C-alpha positions as a Markdown table, in Angstrom:
| # | Residue | x | y | z |
|---|---|---|---|---|
| 1 | Met | 69.3 | 92.9 | 31.9 |
| 2 | Lys | 69.4 | 89.7 | 29.9 |
| 3 | Leu | 66.8 | 88.1 | 30.7 |
| 4 | Ile | 66.5 | 83.9 | 30.3 |
| 5 | Lys | 63.1 | 82.0 | 30.2 |
| 6 | Leu | 62.8 | 78.5 | 30.6 |
| 7 | Asp | 59.7 | 76.3 | 31.1 |
| 8 | Ala | 61.0 | 73.7 | 33.7 |
| 9 | Ile | 64.8 | 73.2 | 35.5 |
| 10 | Asp | 65.7 | 71.5 | 38.7 |
| 11 | Ser | 67.1 | 74.7 | 40.0 |
| 12 | Thr | 67.8 | 78.2 | 38.2 |
| 13 | Asn | 70.3 | 79.0 | 40.3 |
| 14 | Glu | 72.4 | 75.9 | 39.5 |
| 15 | Phe | 71.7 | 76.9 | 36.1 |
| 16 | Leu | 72.7 | 80.1 | 36.3 |
| 17 | Lys | 75.7 | 79.0 | 38.3 |
| 18 | Gly | 76.4 | 76.6 | 35.7 |
| 19 | Leu | 76.2 | 78.9 | 33.0 |
| 20 | Ser | 78.6 | 81.3 | 34.8 |
| 21 | Asn | 81.0 | 78.4 | 35.3 |
| 22 | Lys | 81.0 | 78.2 | 31.3 |
| 23 | Glu | 81.2 | 81.2 | 29.9 |
| 24 | Glu | 81.4 | 84.9 | 30.3 |
| 25 | Val | 77.8 | 85.9 | 31.7 |
| 26 | Gln | 76.3 | 89.6 | 31.7 |
| 27 | Asn | 76.0 | 91.0 | 35.4 |
| 28 | Phe | 72.6 | 91.1 | 36.2 |
| 29 | Thr | 71.4 | 88.1 | 33.6 |
| 30 | Val | 68.1 | 87.0 | 35.1 |
| 31 | Val | 67.4 | 83.2 | 35.0 |
| 32 | Thr | 63.1 | 82.7 | 35.3 |
| 33 | Ala | 61.5 | 78.9 | 35.3 |
| 34 | Glu | 57.7 | 78.5 | 35.3 |
| 35 | Asn | 58.0 | 75.2 | 36.9 |
| 36 | Gln | 61.1 | 74.6 | 39.3 |
| 37 | Leu | 61.7 | 70.7 | 39.9 |
| 38 | Lys | 64.5 | 70.9 | 42.6 |
| 39 | Gly | 64.0 | 74.7 | 44.2 |
| 40 | Lys | 65.5 | 74.8 | 47.4 |
| 41 | Gly | 65.7 | 77.1 | 50.2 |
| 42 | Gln | 67.6 | 77.5 | 53.1 |
| 43 | Met | 69.7 | 75.2 | 54.9 |
| 44 | Gly | 68.5 | 72.8 | 52.0 |
| 45 | Ala | 65.2 | 73.1 | 52.5 |
| 46 | Lys | 62.7 | 72.0 | 49.6 |
| 47 | Trp | 60.8 | 74.6 | 48.0 |
| 48 | Asp | 57.2 | 74.1 | 46.1 |
| 49 | Ser | 55.8 | 76.3 | 43.9 |
| 50 | Glu | 52.4 | 75.5 | 41.6 |
| 51 | Ser | 53.3 | 75.2 | 38.1 |
| 52 | Gly | 53.3 | 78.8 | 36.0 |
| 53 | Lys | 51.7 | 80.6 | 39.2 |
| 54 | Asn | 54.3 | 82.1 | 41.1 |
| 55 | Leu | 58.0 | 84.1 | 40.2 |
| 56 | Ile | 60.8 | 82.0 | 40.7 |
| 57 | Met | 64.4 | 83.4 | 39.7 |
| 58 | Ser | 68.1 | 83.5 | 40.2 |
| 59 | Val | 70.1 | 86.6 | 39.0 |
| 60 | Leu | 74.1 | 87.2 | 38.4 |
| 61 | Val | 75.3 | 90.0 | 40.8 |
| 62 | Lys | 79.1 | 90.2 | 40.0 |
| 63 | Asp | 81.6 | 93.5 | 41.4 |
| 64 | Phe | 79.6 | 94.5 | 44.1 |
| 65 | Leu | 81.3 | 92.0 | 47.2 |
| 66 | Phe | 84.8 | 91.7 | 47.2 |
| 67 | Asp | 85.2 | 91.2 | 51.4 |
| 68 | Asn | 84.0 | 87.9 | 52.8 |
| 69 | Glu | 83.2 | 89.7 | 56.1 |
| 70 | Ala | 80.3 | 92.3 | 53.8 |
| 71 | Val | 78.7 | 89.5 | 52.2 |
| 72 | Phe | 75.6 | 90.2 | 53.6 |
| 73 | Asn | 75.0 | 93.6 | 52.6 |
| 74 | Leu | 73.9 | 91.7 | 49.5 |
| 75 | Asn | 71.1 | 90.2 | 51.3 |
| 76 | Val | 70.4 | 93.3 | 52.5 |
| 77 | Val | 70.3 | 95.5 | 49.2 |
| 78 | Val | 67.7 | 91.9 | 47.8 |
| 79 | Ser | 65.5 | 92.3 | 50.5 |
| 80 | Leu | 64.9 | 95.8 | 50.2 |
| 81 | Ala | 64.3 | 95.5 | 46.9 |
| 82 | Val | 61.9 | 92.6 | 47.4 |
| 83 | Ile | 60.3 | 95.0 | 49.6 |
| 84 | Arg | 60.1 | 98.3 | 48.2 |
| 85 | Thr | 58.8 | 96.8 | 44.6 |
| 86 | Leu | 56.0 | 94.9 | 46.4 |
| 87 | Lys | 55.4 | 98.1 | 48.3 |
| 88 | Lys | 54.4 | 99.6 | 44.9 |
| 89 | Tyr | 51.8 | 97.2 | 44.6 |
| 90 | Ser | 50.2 | 98.2 | 48.5 |
| 91 | Ile | 50.8 | 94.6 | 49.7 |
| 92 | Pro | 49.7 | 95.3 | 53.3 |
| 93 | Glu | 52.4 | 94.6 | 56.3 |
| 94 | Leu | 55.6 | 93.2 | 54.6 |
| 95 | Ser | 58.3 | 92.5 | 56.7 |
| 96 | Val | 61.8 | 90.3 | 56.6 |
| 97 | Lys | 61.8 | 87.6 | 58.9 |
| 98 | Trp | 65.3 | 87.2 | 59.0 |
| 99 | Pro | 67.6 | 85.9 | 57.3 |
| 100 | Asn | 65.8 | 85.5 | 53.6 |
| 101 | Asp | 61.9 | 85.3 | 54.2 |
| 102 | Ile | 59.5 | 87.6 | 52.9 |
| 103 | Met | 56.4 | 88.0 | 54.9 |
| 104 | Ser | 53.0 | 90.1 | 54.7 |
| 105 | Ala | 52.1 | 89.7 | 58.4 |
| 106 | Asn | 52.4 | 86.8 | 59.8 |
| 107 | Lys | 52.2 | 84.7 | 56.1 |
| 108 | Lys | 55.5 | 84.1 | 53.9 |
| 109 | Ile | 55.0 | 84.9 | 50.5 |
| 110 | Gly | 58.8 | 84.2 | 49.5 |
| 111 | Gly | 62.0 | 83.1 | 50.0 |
| 112 | Ile | 65.4 | 84.5 | 48.7 |
| 113 | Leu | 68.5 | 82.3 | 48.4 |
| 114 | Ile | 72.3 | 84.0 | 48.3 |
| 115 | Glu | 74.6 | 81.4 | 46.9 |
| 116 | Asn | 78.3 | 82.8 | 47.1 |
| 117 | Ser | 81.6 | 81.6 | 45.3 |
| 118 | Ile | 85.2 | 83.2 | 45.6 |
| 119 | Lys | 86.8 | 83.6 | 42.7 |
| 120 | Gly | 90.6 | 83.6 | 41.9 |
| 121 | Ser | 91.0 | 87.2 | 42.0 |
| 122 | Gly | 89.4 | 87.4 | 45.6 |
| 123 | Ala | 86.2 | 89.2 | 44.1 |
| 124 | Ile | 82.7 | 87.1 | 45.1 |
| 125 | Arg | 80.3 | 86.1 | 42.3 |
| 126 | Ser | 76.5 | 85.9 | 44.3 |
| 127 | Val | 73.8 | 84.3 | 42.4 |
| 128 | Val | 70.6 | 85.2 | 44.2 |
| 129 | Gly | 67.3 | 83.3 | 44.1 |
| 130 | Leu | 64.2 | 84.4 | 44.6 |
| 131 | Gly | 61.2 | 82.0 | 44.8 |
| 132 | Leu | 57.9 | 84.8 | 45.7 |
| 133 | Asn | 54.0 | 83.1 | 45.7 |
| 134 | Val | 52.2 | 85.3 | 43.2 |
| 135 | Asn | 49.1 | 83.7 | 41.7 |
| 136 | Gln | 49.1 | 80.1 | 43.6 |
| 137 | Leu | 45.9 | 80.4 | 45.4 |
| 138 | Gln | 46.2 | 76.7 | 47.4 |
| 139 | Phe | 48.9 | 75.7 | 49.5 |
| 140 | Glu | 47.9 | 72.4 | 51.1 |
| 141 | Asn | 49.8 | 71.3 | 54.5 |
| 142 | Leu | 51.5 | 74.7 | 54.7 |
| 143 | Pro | 49.1 | 77.0 | 57.1 |
| 144 | Arg | 52.0 | 79.8 | 57.1 |
| 145 | Ala | 52.3 | 80.4 | 53.3 |
| 146 | Ser | 50.2 | 82.6 | 51.4 |
| 147 | Ser | 50.7 | 84.6 | 48.3 |
| 148 | Leu | 50.1 | 88.2 | 46.9 |
| 149 | Ala | 47.0 | 86.8 | 45.2 |
| 150 | Val | 45.3 | 85.4 | 48.3 |
| 151 | Ile | 46.3 | 88.6 | 50.3 |
| 152 | Cys | 44.9 | 90.9 | 47.7 |
| 153 | Asp | 42.3 | 88.8 | 46.1 |
| 154 | Thr | 43.6 | 89.6 | 42.8 |
| 155 | Leu | 46.0 | 88.1 | 39.8 |
| 156 | Phe | 49.6 | 89.8 | 39.2 |
| 157 | Asp | 51.7 | 90.3 | 36.3 |
| 158 | Lys | 54.8 | 88.3 | 37.5 |
| 159 | Glu | 57.2 | 89.8 | 34.8 |
| 160 | Glu | 56.5 | 93.4 | 35.8 |
| 161 | Ile | 57.3 | 92.7 | 39.8 |
| 162 | Leu | 60.2 | 91.1 | 38.2 |
| 163 | Phe | 61.8 | 93.5 | 36.2 |
| 164 | Gly | 61.1 | 95.9 | 39.3 |
| 165 | Ile | 63.3 | 93.8 | 41.9 |
| 166 | Val | 65.8 | 93.7 | 39.5 |
| 167 | Glu | 66.1 | 97.3 | 39.1 |
| 168 | Glu | 65.8 | 98.1 | 42.3 |
| 169 | Ile | 68.8 | 96.3 | 43.0 |
| 170 | Glu | 70.5 | 97.4 | 40.0 |
| 171 | Gln | 70.0 | 101.2 | 41.5 |
| 172 | Met | 70.8 | 100.4 | 45.0 |
| 173 | Ile | 74.4 | 98.7 | 43.7 |
| 174 | Ala | 75.5 | 101.7 | 41.6 |
| 175 | Lys | 74.7 | 103.9 | 44.5 |
| 176 | Tyr | 75.6 | 101.2 | 47.2 |
| 177 | Asn | 78.8 | 103.3 | 49.3 |
| 178 | Ala | 77.1 | 106.2 | 49.3 |
| 179 | Val | 74.2 | 105.3 | 51.1 |
| 180 | Ala | 74.8 | 102.3 | 52.6 |
| 181 | Phe | 74.0 | 103.3 | 56.0 |
| 182 | Asp | 71.0 | 104.7 | 54.8 |
| 183 | Leu | 69.7 | 100.8 | 53.3 |
| 184 | Trp | 70.9 | 99.0 | 56.7 |
| 185 | Glu | 68.7 | 101.2 | 58.1 |
| 186 | Glu | 65.9 | 100.7 | 56.6 |
| 187 | Tyr | 66.8 | 97.3 | 56.2 |
| 188 | Thr | 66.7 | 97.4 | 60.1 |
| 189 | Gly | 62.9 | 99.0 | 60.0 |
| 190 | Glu | 61.7 | 96.3 | 58.2 |
| 191 | Leu | 62.8 | 93.8 | 60.3 |
| 192 | Phe | 59.7 | 90.9 | 61.5 |
| 193 | Lys | 58.9 | 91.6 | 64.9 |
| 194 | Ile | 61.7 | 94.0 | 65.2 |
| 195 | Gly | 61.4 | 95.9 | 68.7 |
| 196 | Val | 58.6 | 93.4 | 69.9 |
| 197 | Pro | 59.0 | 90.4 | 72.7 |
| 198 | Ala | 59.0 | 87.3 | 70.6 |
| 199 | Ala | 59.8 | 83.8 | 71.6 |
| 200 | Phe | 62.7 | 82.4 | 70.2 |
| 201 | Ser | 64.4 | 78.2 | 70.5 |
| 202 | Asp | 68.1 | 77.7 | 70.4 |
| 203 | Glu | 69.8 | 75.3 | 68.8 |
| 204 | Asn | 69.9 | 73.3 | 72.1 |
| 205 | Gln | 65.9 | 73.5 | 71.6 |
| 206 | Asp | 66.1 | 75.4 | 74.5 |
| 207 | Asn | 63.0 | 78.3 | 74.1 |
| 208 | Phe | 63.6 | 81.8 | 75.4 |
| 209 | Met | 61.8 | 85.4 | 75.3 |
| 210 | Gly | 63.5 | 87.9 | 73.7 |
| 211 | Ile | 63.4 | 91.3 | 71.4 |
| 212 | Ile | 64.8 | 91.6 | 67.8 |
| 213 | Lys | 67.2 | 95.4 | 68.3 |
| 214 | Gly | 68.9 | 94.4 | 65.0 |
| 215 | Val | 71.3 | 92.2 | 62.1 |
| 216 | Ser | 75.2 | 92.9 | 62.4 |
| 217 | Ser | 77.1 | 93.9 | 59.4 |
| 218 | Val | 77.7 | 90.3 | 59.7 |
| 219 | Gly | 74.3 | 89.5 | 59.1 |
| 220 | Lys | 74.0 | 87.7 | 63.0 |
| 221 | Leu | 70.4 | 88.5 | 64.4 |
| 222 | Gln | 70.9 | 90.6 | 67.7 |
| 223 | Ile | 68.4 | 90.0 | 70.4 |
| 224 | Leu | 68.0 | 91.4 | 73.7 |
| 225 | Leu | 67.5 | 89.0 | 76.3 |
| 226 | Glu | 65.9 | 89.4 | 79.6 |
| 227 | Asp | 69.2 | 89.9 | 81.3 |
| 228 | Asp | 69.6 | 93.1 | 79.4 |
| 229 | Ser | 72.3 | 91.6 | 77.2 |
| 230 | Ile | 72.2 | 91.4 | 73.7 |
| 231 | Cys | 73.3 | 87.9 | 72.2 |
| 232 | Glu | 74.2 | 88.0 | 68.2 |
| 233 | Tyr | 73.2 | 84.4 | 66.0 |
| 234 | Asn | 74.2 | 82.9 | 63.3 |
| 235 | Leu | 70.8 | 81.2 | 61.3 |
| 236 | Lys | 71.8 | 77.7 | 62.6 |
| 237 | Glu | 71.5 | 78.7 | 65.9 |
| 238 | Val | 68.1 | 80.5 | 66.2 |
| 239 | Gln | 64.6 | 80.4 | 65.6 |
| 240 | Met | 61.7 | 82.4 | 66.0 |
| 241 | Leu | 58.3 | 80.4 | 67.2 |
| 242 | Tyr | 55.2 | 82.7 | 65.8 |
C-alpha cells in the first residue's frame, strides 16, 4: 500500500482521480489530508471536518469491479471494512445507514463516497473516499454528528485506524468471490434500523412507515410496506426520518 500524505487539499477524491488519470497508480494507493477544503458527501452534500482531528482519506481500487450491475459490491466491502475495524476499538452500536453512512447508535460518525469510472477496456476504476470523525470534540449545528473521541471519551490514532481499514478492504477483495454471500449477509445484518418499524419520506415528501429488509444486488433499499409488499428505492427516492 502506498500512502500519500497531504496537509491541505480541496478533495482527496479529486486529487487521487487526477493523479490516476495522469499516471499509472498502484492499486490501494491511499491519499490522506489533515484539512480538506471542499470535502463532499452523497448527492453533493458538503463534508465539514475540523483540521487535523479526523481521518480524511481516499483509496484507489482497481481490478475488482467489471460490471456496472455489481458496483454496490464495493460499498459492501468498504462499509464492512470500516465496521470491522471500529469494532476492534469497542465503538458501541455500530451500523451502516444505507447507503454509506457509518453510525454509532443514532449518531453519524462517518461517511463514504465511492466514485467509479469506466476505462476503455470496460474495467471499472474506483476512488473510495472516507471521512471518519475521530478526535473532533465539537460539532456546531450538527446535532446528529459525533466522533470516536466523544463517544469513547478518549483520543485515537488516526493512522492506525486507516491502516486497519485498508487492510480489511484488501483482504475482502482478495477473497471476495469465495465469500461474497457471507459478506452480503454480514452487511445486511449491520444495516441501521434493520427489521424494525421506521418512518421514511419519499421523493414527493410523503411520509410512510416501513421496515428495512435488506439491499438488492444493485444497491436499492428494500422496505416492507404496511400492505406487506416490498418496494425497492434508489438513493434519491427515499429518506429515513429518525
